[in-house]
C-alpha positions in Angstrom: 10.9 0.1 1.1 14.3 -1.1 -0.3 12.9 -4.4 -1.4 10.0 -2.8 -3.2 12.4 -0.4 -5.0 14.7 -3.4 -6.0 11.5 -5.2 -7.2 10.6 -2.1 -9.3 14.0 -1.9 -10.8 13.9 -5.5 -11.8 10.5 -5.1 -13.2 11.7 -2.0 -15.3 14.4 -4.2 -16.7 12.3 -7.2 -17.6 9.5 -5.1 -19.0 12.0 -3.1 -21.1 13.4 -6.5 -22.6 10.0 -8.0 -23.1 8.6 -5.0 -24.9 11.6 -4.6 -27.1 11.7 -8.4 -28.0 8.0 -8.4 -28.7 7.8 -5.1 -30.6 6.3 -5.6 -34.1 5.2 -9.3 -33.5 1.7 -10.1 -34.4 -0.6 -10.6 -31.5 1.9 -9.0 -29.0 0.6 -5.5 -29.2 -1.2 -5.5 -25.8 1.8 -7.2 -24.2 4.1 -4.4 -25.5 1.6 -1.7 -24.4 1.3 -3.1 -20.9 5.0 -3.6 -20.5 5.8 0.0 -21.4 3.0 1.2 -19.1 4.3 -1.0 -16.2 7.9 0.2 -16.8 6.6 3.9 -16.8 4.8 3.4 -13.4 7.7 1.6 -11.9 10.1 4.3 -12.9 7.7 6.9 -11.5 7.6 5.1 -8.2 11.4 4.7 -8.0 11.8 8.4 -8.7 9.2 9.5 -6.1 10.8 7.1 -3.5 14.2 8.6 -4.1 12.8 12.1 -3.9 11.0 11.4 -0.6 7.6 12.3 -1.9 5.0 12.1 0.9 2.1 10.5 -0.7 3.5 7.2 -2.1 0.4 5.1 -1.3 -1.3 6.2 -4.6 1.8 5.2 -6.6 2.1 1.9 -4.7 -1.5 1.2 -5.8 -0.9 2.3 -9.3 2.2 0.3 -9.6 0.6 -2.8 -8.2 -2.2 -2.5 -10.7 0.1 -1.9 -13.6 2.2 -4.9 -12.6 -0.8 -7.3 -12.2 -2.2 -6.2 -15.7 1.3 -6.8 -17.3 1.9 -10.1 -15.5 -1.7 -11.3 -16.5 -1.0 -10.7 -20.1 2.6 -11.9 -20.2 1.5 -15.2 -18.5 -0.5 -15.9 -21.6 2.8 -16.1 -23.5 5.0 -18.2 -21.2 6.1 -20.2 -24.1 8.4 -17.2 -24.8 11.2 -16.9 -22.2 11.1 -13.0 -22.0 7.3 -13.0 -21.2 7.8 -15.7 -18.6 10.5 -13.6 -16.8 8.5 -10.4 -17.2 5.4 -12.1 -15.7 7.4 -13.3 -12.7 9.1 -9.9 -12.1 5.7 -8.1 -12.4 4.1 -10.6 -9.9 7.0 -10.0 -7.4 6.7 -6.2 -7.9 3.0 -6.3 -7.4 3.4 -8.2 -4.1 6.1 -5.8 -2.8 3.8 -2.8 -3.7 0.9 -4.6 -1.9 3.0 -5.1 1.1 4.0 -1.4 1.2 0.3 -0.5 1.1 -0.3 -2.7 4.0 2.5 -1.1 5.9 1.1 2.5 5.0 -2.5 1.5 6.1 
């Protein structure tokens, strides 16, 4: 679980940076929206994990889906370093969440 939480924390940081750097740029509205949503879900999972919430499976799934959506959008803008880093962090986080789902199953 520690590696999943670490991946979520990294994802939060990169999504925050990506959304901040892309805020107000033409054509980046969806990227900003998905980064903020991904950041929110990752923070929700981190908090739930720290609080020992019993049903984490739904949050792992929700986080995986948000990370995949964000990564898919940011990969369209890999000419921008912040988007490239965000996509990489989101893919890593999605993989960690998927692994946690496999363990929980």
